[in-house]
A tleap script that builds the chain and sets N, CA, C and O, in Angstrom:
source leaprc.protein.ff14SB
mol = sequence {
  NMET LEU MET ALA HIE PRO ALA VAL LEU LYS
  ASP LEU ILE ALA GLN TYR GLU ALA LEU THR
  LEU LEU GLY ALA GLU GLU SER THR SER GLN
  ALA ARG ARG ARG LEU ALA ASP ILE SER TYR
  SER LEU CYS VAL ALA THR GLY THR ARG ASP
  VAL ASP MET ALA LEU ILE ALA ALA ARG HIE
  ARG LEU SER GLY ALA ARG PRO GLU ASP ASP
  SER LEU LEU THR PRO ALA ALA ALA ALA ALA
  PRO GLU PRO ALA CYS GLY CVAL
}
set mol.1.N position { -134.252 94.532 173.329 }
set mol.1.CA position { -135.253 93.836 172.546 }
set mol.1.C position { -136.423 93.466 173.455 }
set mol.1.O position { -136.223 93.020 174.584 }
set mol.2.N position { -137.611 93.650 172.969 }
set mol.2.CA position { -138.803 93.245 173.711 }
set mol.2.C position { -138.907 91.731 173.720 }
set mol.2.O position { -138.584 91.068 172.734 }
set mol.3.N position { -139.354 91.197 174.830 }
set mol.3.CA position { -139.500 89.748 174.954 }
set mol.3.C position { -140.983 89.396 175.001 }
set mol.3.O position { -141.749 89.987 175.762 }
set mol.4.N position { -141.373 88.436 174.187 }
set mol.4.CA position { -142.762 87.985 174.173 }
set mol.4.C position { -143.078 87.245 175.471 }
set mol.4.O position { -142.223 86.561 176.034 }
set mol.5.N position { -144.290 87.390 175.926 }
set mol.5.CA position { -144.737 86.694 177.131 }
set mol.5.C position { -144.727 85.188 176.855 }
set mol.5.O position { -145.084 84.765 175.756 }
set mol.6.N position { -144.325 84.377 177.834 }
set mol.6.CA position { -144.289 82.925 177.638 }
set mol.6.C position { -145.622 82.337 177.164 }
set mol.6.O position { -145.629 81.386 176.382 }
set mol.7.N position { -146.733 82.882 177.622 }
set mol.7.CA position { -148.036 82.374 177.181 }
set mol.7.C position { -148.229 82.598 175.686 }
set mol.7.O position { -148.813 81.761 174.998 }
set mol.8.N position { -147.744 83.718 175.190 }
set mol.8.CA position { -147.840 84.010 173.749 }
set mol.8.C position { -146.975 83.039 172.968 }
set mol.8.O position { -147.411 82.488 171.957 }
set mol.9.N position { -145.752 82.828 173.432 }
set mol.9.CA position { -144.857 81.890 172.746 }
set mol.9.C position { -145.443 80.482 172.737 }
set mol.9.O position { -145.406 79.793 171.718 }
set mol.10.N position { -145.974 80.066 173.862 }
set mol.10.CA position { -146.556 78.725 173.967 }
set mol.10.C position { -147.714 78.560 172.977 }
set mol.10.O position { -147.836 77.523 172.324 }
set mol.11.N position { -148.555 79.583 172.872 }
set mol.11.CA position { -149.680 79.544 171.947 }
set mol.11.C position { -149.209 79.514 170.496 }
set mol.11.O position { -149.747 78.757 169.688 }
set mol.12.N position { -148.216 80.326 170.160 }
set mol.12.CA position { -147.695 80.336 168.789 }
set mol.12.C position { -147.090 78.992 168.412 }
set mol.12.O position { -147.302 78.502 167.303 }
set mol.13.N position { -146.341 78.397 169.326 }
set mol.13.CA position { -145.750 77.080 169.062 }
set mol.13.C position { -146.853 76.052 168.847 }
set mol.13.O position { -146.779 75.249 167.916 }
set mol.14.N position { -147.866 76.068 169.694 }
set mol.14.CA position { -148.972 75.109 169.568 }
set mol.14.C position { -149.693 75.271 168.227 }
set mol.14.O position { -150.008 74.282 167.566 }
set mol.15.N position { -149.949 76.509 167.831 }
set mol.15.CA position { -150.620 76.739 166.551 }
set mol.15.C position { -149.749 76.288 165.382 }
set mol.15.O position { -150.240 75.667 164.439 }
set mol.16.N position { -148.458 76.602 165.447 }
set mol.16.CA position { -147.544 76.192 164.375 }
set mol.16.C position { -147.504 74.674 164.260 }
set mol.16.O position { -147.606 74.127 163.162 }
set mol.17.N position { -147.355 73.997 165.392 }
set mol.17.CA position { -147.288 72.530 165.381 }
set mol.17.C position { -148.583 71.917 164.871 }
set mol.17.O position { -148.542 70.938 164.126 }
set mol.18.N position { -149.730 72.468 165.252 }
set mol.18.CA position { -151.014 71.956 164.780 }
set mol.18.C position { -151.149 72.127 163.270 }
set mol.18.O position { -151.587 71.212 162.572 }
set mol.19.N position { -150.773 73.295 162.772 }
set mol.19.CA position { -150.887 73.545 161.334 }
set mol.19.C position { -149.943 72.661 160.523 }
set mol.19.O position { -150.321 72.167 159.461 }
set mol.20.N position { -148.732 72.458 161.009 }
set mol.20.CA position { -147.803 71.594 160.280 }
set mol.20.C position { -148.239 70.139 160.361 }
set mol.20.O position { -148.086 69.391 159.396 }
set mol.21.N position { -148.777 69.735 161.497 }
set mol.21.CA position { -149.267 68.366 161.646 }
set mol.21.C position { -150.418 68.079 160.684 }
set mol.21.O position { -150.533 66.978 160.146 }
set mol.22.N position { -151.264 69.083 160.478 }
set mol.22.CA position { -152.396 68.931 159.568 }
set mol.22.C position { -152.004 69.114 158.101 }
set mol.22.O position { -152.840 68.969 157.209 }
set mol.23.N position { -150.742 69.431 157.856 }
set mol.23.CA position { -150.277 69.592 156.485 }
set mol.23.C position { -150.719 70.874 155.829 }
set mol.23.O position { -151.076 70.874 154.651 }
set mol.24.N position { -150.703 71.956 156.558 }
set mol.24.CA position { -151.183 73.233 156.044 }
set mol.24.C position { -150.397 73.711 154.837 }
set mol.24.O position { -150.945 74.386 153.966 }
set mol.25.N position { -149.098 73.362 154.775 }
set mol.25.CA position { -148.303 73.828 153.647 }
set mol.25.C position { -148.737 73.202 152.330 }
set mol.25.O position { -148.389 73.701 151.260 }
set mol.26.N position { -149.495 72.111 152.400 }
set mol.26.CA position { -149.993 71.445 151.189 }
set mol.26.C position { -151.515 71.514 151.099 }
set mol.26.O position { -152.126 70.779 150.322 }
set mol.27.N position { -152.117 72.377 151.877 }
set mol.27.CA position { -153.575 72.465 151.965 }
set mol.27.C position { -154.088 73.680 151.194 }
set mol.27.O position { -153.516 74.076 150.178 }
set mol.28.N position { -155.157 74.252 151.686 }
set mol.28.CA position { -155.783 75.405 151.040 }
set mol.28.C position { -154.906 76.646 151.171 }
set mol.28.O position { -153.991 76.692 151.994 }
set mol.29.N position { -155.195 77.629 150.364 }
set mol.29.CA position { -154.430 78.868 150.438 }
set mol.29.C position { -154.647 79.559 151.785 }
set mol.29.O position { -153.745 80.222 152.296 }
set mol.30.N position { -155.832 79.407 152.353 }
set mol.30.CA position { -156.110 80.001 153.661 }
set mol.30.C position { -155.243 79.341 154.742 }
set mol.30.O position { -154.708 80.035 155.607 }
set mol.31.N position { -155.101 78.031 154.704 }
set mol.31.CA position { -154.280 77.322 155.684 }
set mol.31.C position { -152.801 77.682 155.506 }
set mol.31.O position { -152.084 77.870 156.489 }
set mol.32.N position { -152.348 77.777 154.255 }
set mol.32.CA position { -150.964 78.176 153.999 }
set mol.32.C position { -150.696 79.585 154.505 }
set mol.32.O position { -149.634 79.862 155.063 }
set mol.33.N position { -151.660 80.468 154.310 }
set mol.33.CA position { -151.508 81.848 154.761 }
set mol.33.C position { -151.450 81.918 156.288 }
set mol.33.O position { -150.664 82.681 156.850 }
set mol.34.N position { -152.279 81.125 156.950 }
set mol.34.CA position { -152.284 81.090 158.420 }
set mol.34.C position { -150.939 80.574 158.937 }
set mol.34.O position { -150.403 81.107 159.908 }
set mol.35.N position { -150.393 79.540 158.292 }
set mol.35.CA position { -149.093 79.006 158.680 }
set mol.35.C position { -148.009 80.062 158.478 }
set mol.35.O position { -147.123 80.211 159.319 }
set mol.36.N position { -148.075 80.792 157.369 }
set mol.36.CA position { -147.104 81.856 157.115 }
set mol.36.C position { -147.221 82.955 158.170 }
set mol.36.O position { -146.207 83.478 158.633 }
set mol.37.N position { -148.438 83.306 158.548 }
set mol.37.CA position { -148.656 84.330 159.574 }
set mol.37.C position { -148.089 83.900 160.925 }
set mol.37.O position { -147.436 84.688 161.609 }
set mol.38.N position { -148.339 82.654 161.302 }
set mol.38.CA position { -147.833 82.131 162.574 }
set mol.38.C position { -146.304 82.079 162.535 }
set mol.38.O position { -145.645 82.432 163.513 }
set mol.39.N position { -145.747 81.646 161.420 }
set mol.39.CA position { -144.286 81.592 161.275 }
set mol.39.C position { -143.684 82.976 161.433 }
set mol.39.O position { -142.690 83.152 162.138 }
set mol.40.N position { -144.286 83.958 160.775 }
set mol.40.CA position { -143.815 85.337 160.877 }
set mol.40.C position { -143.911 85.832 162.317 }
set mol.40.O position { -142.980 86.459 162.822 }
set mol.41.N position { -145.026 85.554 162.975 }
set mol.41.CA position { -145.208 85.983 164.363 }
set mol.41.C position { -144.172 85.369 165.282 }
set mol.41.O position { -143.664 86.038 166.181 }
set mol.42.N position { -143.852 84.094 165.066 }
set mol.42.CA position { -142.810 83.439 165.855 }
set mol.42.C position { -141.459 84.117 165.647 }
set mol.42.O position { -140.713 84.334 166.602 }
set mol.43.N position { -141.151 84.446 164.408 }
set mol.43.CA position { -139.881 85.110 164.115 }
set mol.43.C position { -139.811 86.483 164.778 }
set mol.43.O position { -138.788 86.841 165.362 }
set mol.44.N position { -140.879 87.238 164.689 }
set mol.44.CA position { -140.903 88.567 165.309 }
set mol.44.C position { -140.798 88.442 166.828 }
set mol.44.O position { -140.059 89.193 167.466 }
set mol.45.N position { -141.530 87.500 167.402 }
set mol.45.CA position { -141.557 87.347 168.859 }
set mol.45.C position { -140.214 86.901 169.426 }
set mol.45.O position { -139.910 87.164 170.590 }
set mol.46.N position { -139.409 86.226 168.604 }
set mol.46.CA position { -138.124 85.711 169.091 }
set mol.46.C position { -136.930 86.476 168.543 }
set mol.46.O position { -135.795 86.223 168.948 }
set mol.47.N position { -137.170 87.408 167.628 }
set mol.47.CA position { -136.066 88.183 167.057 }
set mol.47.C position { -135.211 87.390 166.100 }
set mol.47.O position { -134.014 87.646 165.978 }
set mol.48.N position { -135.806 86.433 165.421 }
set mol.48.CA position { -135.075 85.612 164.460 }
set mol.48.C position { -135.635 85.840 163.061 }
set mol.48.O position { -136.641 86.527 162.888 }
set mol.49.N position { -134.968 85.256 162.061 }
set mol.49.CA position { -135.411 85.406 160.677 }
set mol.49.C position { -135.804 84.081 160.048 }
set mol.49.O position { -136.210 84.046 158.887 }
set mol.50.N position { -135.693 83.013 160.782 }
set mol.50.CA position { -135.972 81.673 160.267 }
set mol.50.C position { -136.905 80.971 161.241 }
set mol.50.O position { -136.693 81.032 162.452 }
set mol.51.N position { -137.930 80.307 160.731 }
set mol.51.CA position { -138.921 79.701 161.624 }
set mol.51.C position { -138.310 78.589 162.479 }
set mol.51.O position { -138.708 78.409 163.630 }
set mol.52.N position { -137.351 77.844 161.934 }
set mol.52.CA position { -136.718 76.800 162.743 }
set mol.52.C position { -135.948 77.403 163.923 }
set mol.52.O position { -136.005 76.889 165.040 }
set mol.53.N position { -135.237 78.484 163.663 }
set mol.53.CA position { -134.531 79.164 164.753 }
set mol.53.C position { -135.518 79.805 165.721 }
set mol.53.O position { -135.268 79.855 166.925 }
set mol.54.N position { -136.631 80.291 165.197 }
set mol.54.CA position { -137.660 80.883 166.061 }
set mol.54.C position { -138.238 79.837 167.001 }
set mol.54.O position { -138.460 80.117 168.179 }
set mol.55.N position { -138.481 78.644 166.495 }
set mol.55.CA position { -139.003 77.572 167.346 }
set mol.55.C position { -137.999 77.189 168.428 }
set mol.55.O position { -138.376 76.961 169.578 }
set mol.56.N position { -136.733 77.120 168.062 }
set mol.56.CA position { -135.694 76.795 169.039 }
set mol.56.C position { -135.635 77.873 170.116 }
set mol.56.O position { -135.597 77.573 171.309 }
set mol.57.N position { -135.629 79.127 169.684 }
set mol.57.CA position { -135.553 80.234 170.640 }
set mol.57.C position { -136.780 80.271 171.548 }
set mol.57.O position { -136.655 80.497 172.751 }
set mol.58.N position { -137.955 80.054 170.982 }
set mol.58.CA position { -139.182 80.076 171.776 }
set mol.58.C position { -139.186 78.942 172.796 }
set mol.58.O position { -139.530 79.149 173.960 }
set mol.59.N position { -138.810 77.761 172.364 }
set mol.59.CA position { -138.780 76.621 173.299 }
set mol.59.C position { -137.746 76.842 174.389 }
set mol.59.O position { -137.960 76.457 175.539 }
set mol.60.N position { -136.629 77.459 174.037 }
set mol.60.CA position { -135.605 77.735 175.039 }
set mol.60.C position { -136.134 78.697 176.098 }
set mol.60.O position { -135.853 78.541 177.286 }
set mol.61.N position { -136.893 79.679 175.666 }
set mol.61.CA position { -137.459 80.641 176.616 }
set mol.61.C position { -138.526 80.011 177.500 }
set mol.61.O position { -138.778 80.488 178.606 }
set mol.62.N position { -139.150 78.947 177.022 }
set mol.62.CA position { -140.184 78.279 177.807 }
set mol.62.C position { -139.628 77.181 178.703 }
set mol.62.O position { -140.352 76.643 179.540 }
set mol.63.N position { -138.377 76.849 178.543 }
set mol.63.CA position { -137.819 75.694 179.238 }
set mol.63.C position { -137.788 75.845 180.751 }
set mol.63.O position { -137.783 74.845 181.470 }
set mol.64.N position { -137.767 77.074 181.244 }
set mol.64.CA position { -137.677 77.274 182.688 }
set mol.64.C position { -136.254 77.386 183.173 }
set mol.64.O position { -136.027 77.683 184.346 }
set mol.65.N position { -135.293 77.159 182.310 }
set mol.65.CA position { -133.884 77.258 182.691 }
set mol.65.C position { -133.427 78.694 182.522 }
set mol.65.O position { -133.089 79.121 181.418 }
set mol.66.N position { -133.417 79.424 183.596 }
set mol.66.CA position { -133.022 80.827 183.569 }
set mol.66.C position { -131.831 80.999 184.513 }
set mol.66.O position { -131.992 80.861 185.726 }
set mol.67.N position { -130.661 81.293 183.995 }
set mol.67.CA position { -129.494 81.402 184.869 }
set mol.67.C position { -129.582 82.566 185.858 }
set mol.67.O position { -128.911 82.544 186.890 }
set mol.68.N position { -130.390 83.571 185.562 }
set mol.68.CA position { -130.440 84.730 186.433 }
set mol.68.C position { -131.484 84.636 187.537 }
set mol.68.O position { -131.631 85.572 188.322 }
set mol.69.N position { -132.207 83.532 187.612 }
set mol.69.CA position { -133.186 83.401 188.686 }
set mol.69.C position { -133.135 81.985 189.263 }
set mol.69.O position { -132.248 81.204 188.917 }
set mol.70.N position { -134.058 81.662 190.118 }
set mol.70.CA position { -134.055 80.368 190.783 }
set mol.70.C position { -135.082 79.414 190.183 }
set mol.70.O position { -135.618 78.562 190.892 }
set mol.71.N position { -135.363 79.543 188.895 }
set mol.71.CA position { -136.418 78.739 188.287 }
set mol.71.C position { -136.067 77.262 188.204 }
set mol.71.O position { -136.950 76.439 187.968 }
set mol.72.N position { -134.799 76.905 188.391 }
set mol.72.CA position { -134.425 75.498 188.364 }
set mol.72.C position { -134.688 74.810 189.694 }
set mol.72.O position { -134.659 73.583 189.781 }
set mol.73.N position { -134.943 75.598 190.726 }
set mol.73.CA position { -135.214 75.020 192.031 }
set mol.73.C position { -136.638 74.501 192.097 }
set mol.73.O position { -137.553 75.094 191.525 }
set mol.74.N position { -136.815 73.410 192.785 }
set mol.74.CA position { -138.157 72.905 193.012 }
set mol.74.C position { -138.826 73.783 194.060 }
set mol.74.O position { -138.131 74.459 194.819 }
set mol.75.N position { -140.147 73.795 194.125 }
set mol.75.CA position { -140.816 74.631 195.132 }
set mol.75.C position { -140.353 74.333 196.550 }
set mol.75.O position { -140.209 75.258 197.349 }
set mol.76.N position { -140.115 73.067 196.883 }
set mol.76.CA position { -139.674 72.718 198.231 }
set mol.76.C position { -138.266 73.244 198.490 }
set mol.76.O position { -137.969 73.737 199.579 }
set mol.77.N position { -137.393 73.134 197.473 }
set mol.77.CA position { -136.014 73.615 197.645 }
set mol.77.C position { -135.975 75.130 197.730 }
set mol.77.O position { -135.145 75.687 198.449 }
set mol.78.N position { -136.847 75.796 197.016 }
set mol.78.CA position { -136.864 77.263 197.045 }
set mol.78.C position { -137.370 77.767 198.396 }
set mol.78.O position { -136.962 78.838 198.847 }
set mol.79.N position { -138.247 77.011 199.041 }
set mol.79.CA position { -138.836 77.437 200.303 }
set mol.79.C position { -137.964 77.057 201.498 }
set mol.79.O position { -138.136 77.612 202.583 }
set mol.80.N position { -137.026 76.112 201.314 }
set mol.80.CA position { -136.196 75.653 202.427 }
set mol.80.C position { -135.214 76.736 202.831 }
set mol.80.O position { -134.603 77.364 201.967 }
set mol.81.N position { -135.048 76.970 204.131 }
set mol.81.CA position { -134.088 77.984 204.576 }
set mol.81.C position { -132.663 77.516 204.310 }
set mol.81.O position { -132.352 76.328 204.401 }
set mol.82.N position { -131.811 78.472 203.983 }
set mol.82.CA position { -130.401 78.143 203.757 }
set mol.82.C position { -129.708 77.952 205.091 }
set mol.82.O position { -129.997 78.662 206.054 }
set mol.83.N position { -128.786 76.987 205.152 }
set mol.83.CA position { -128.072 76.771 206.417 }
set mol.83.C position { -127.173 77.961 206.724 }
set mol.83.O position { -126.631 78.600 205.822 }
set mol.84.N position { -127.026 78.243 208.007 }
set mol.84.CA position { -126.161 79.339 208.431 }
set mol.84.C position { -124.710 78.960 208.235 }
set mol.84.O position { -124.347 77.791 208.368 }
set mol.85.N position { -123.878 79.935 207.920 }
set mol.85.CA position { -122.442 79.679 207.723 }
set mol.85.C position { -121.759 79.377 209.058 }
set mol.85.O position { -122.046 80.020 210.067 }
set mol.86.N position { -120.857 78.398 209.057 }
set mol.86.CA position { -120.054 78.092 210.228 }
set mol.86.C position { -120.786 77.310 211.310 }
set mol.86.O position { -120.258 77.186 212.415 }
set mol.87.N position { -121.963 76.783 211.050 }
set mol.87.CA position { -122.691 76.037 212.078 }
set mol.87.C position { -122.515 74.576 211.864 }
set mol.87.O position { -123.051 73.771 212.626 }
savepdb mol mol.pdb
quit
C-alpha cells in the first residue's frame, strides 16, 4: 500500500478539523462538499473506509512512534555514542 507523506496527512487533518470546527456539515453546499472531499482524501490516504478511522490512522502515522526506526530517541540520545561491550 502506498503511504501518504506526513506533510499531506498533517494538511488534511488540519483542513478537516477547520471545516468541522466551522460547522461545514451544517453550512453551504460548497462547504459540505469540501468537507466530503477532505474526508474522502483522508480515507484514501490512510487506506480506511471511515473518516474517524482515517483520522486515527493519520494521527498515528504522525505521532513519531515508529518501531522500526529511532524516531523515539531525542536528538542528543541519537547522537551519543553507544558504550562498548565489556568495558
